[in-house]
LOZAKE-259340 format. One record per atom (N, C-alpha, C): x, y, z; residue in one letter. Coordinates in steps of 0.001 Angstrom, whole numbers, plus 500000, padded with zeros to 6 digits. Layout:
// residues N
XYZA...
This chain:
// residues 68
875691200028958540M876424200385957359M876531199155956467M876264199353955207Q876377198273954231Q877051198805952976Q877668197905952234C878256198298950952C878300197096950028C878659197377948799R878853196327947800R880096196718947006R880916195741946652L882109196012945867L881731196483944474L882510197413943944V882338197857942561V883506197265941782V883239196199941067L884268195509940292L883982195761938814L884350196957938365D883969197391937024D885024197143935953D886115196479936309T887116196106935308T887522194656935543T888075194045934505D888552192665934646D889655192580935695D890521193582935749E891605193590936727E891069193562938155E890028194351938427K889434194371939764K888749193045940081K888078192471939109R887418191177939335R888446190088939627R889553190072938865E890609189081939085E891255189262940456E891486190508940846R892076190777942162R891147190314943273R889853190559943124A888884190127944136A888907188617944290A888981187890943194V889043186426943256V890308185994943996V891448186630943689R892712186293944377R892631186582945876R891811187555946257M891669187908947674M890603187073948376M889979186146947650G889027185233948276G887570185631948162G887243186616947345V885844187012947165V885147185946946332V884134185312946913T883409184257946202T882120184756945565T881525185809946131D880300186387945592D880489187898945430D880849188355944224P881134189778944034P879919190685944187P878709190148944191R877496190959944348R876979190960945792R877704190302946681M877287190199948082M877209191584948729M876176191803949515I876050193033950295I876814192809951599I877818193659951837L878683193509952995L878185194358954158L878210193792955359S877852194541956570S879132195065957211S878991195856958246I880154196390958948I881025195261959493I880417194169959924E881178193024960449E881987192347959355E881513192406958099D882270191843956983D883451192730956599D883299194033956777M884324194982956344M885434195181957356M885130195043958658V886111195326959700V886146194160960671V887316193596960844K887510192501961797K888514192954962852K888208192753964121G889136193103965187G889172194595965469G890288195048966039D890447196453966385D890469197312965121D889938198521965233C889817199386964063C889952200846964473C890491201647963581L890597203093963770L889996203751962542L889143204766962768F888529205511961667F888922206966961800F889371207588960719A889714209012960720A889116209662959483A888512210848959667A887943211598958552A888378213051958676A888963213580957611T889385214978957576T888467215736956635T887966216875957100G887052217670956300G887753218337955128G887157218265953962V887624218989952783V886680220159952527V885388219873952625T884376220924952550T883640220945953892T883139222088954283T882461222227955571T881109221520955543T880893220672956523R879631219960956718R879332219944958209R878313219198958610A877869219182960005A878912218568960953A879685217601960473L880601216867961351L881952217568961525L882543218058960451V883851218733960516V883870219924959562V884747220891959862W884920222057959004W885795221694957812W885641222440956755G886480222261955579G887844222908955754G888666222831954715V890012223399954738V889926224918954870V890750225461955778K890810226909955981K892198227389955558K892245228316954627L893513228868954164L893789230159954924L894855230157955700R895287231330956455R896506231921955755R897044233017956295K898180233668955649K899388232745955548K899754232074956643Y900931231202956645Y900602229756957022Y899331229430957125V898921228110957617V897736227598956804V897727226319956553I896544225647956015I895998224789957146I894764225034957544E894174224367958707E893108223371958267E893170222163958834T892141221153958584T891612220661959922T890474219996959879E889867219425961078E889632217949960822E890022217110961786T889907215654961645T889184215093962858T888321214122962616I887687213383963704I888216211948963651I888583211427964813V889148210074964907V888286209267965866V887917208069965448M887117207171966294M887799205815966345M
């Protein structure tokens, strides 16, 4: 997994500098994004292969979440 920051406003660029970002165009790896213990949770909004989307029942709204 890789990503790059989207710093499309002056406010975001200034905040990144305050947080120690030295190269705003750097491609970040998973090791750059997550340090130490981590929890990931994703709740389905639309139905896809991994989780079902929101189901509206008569008295209940049902969602499906995967946690890693």
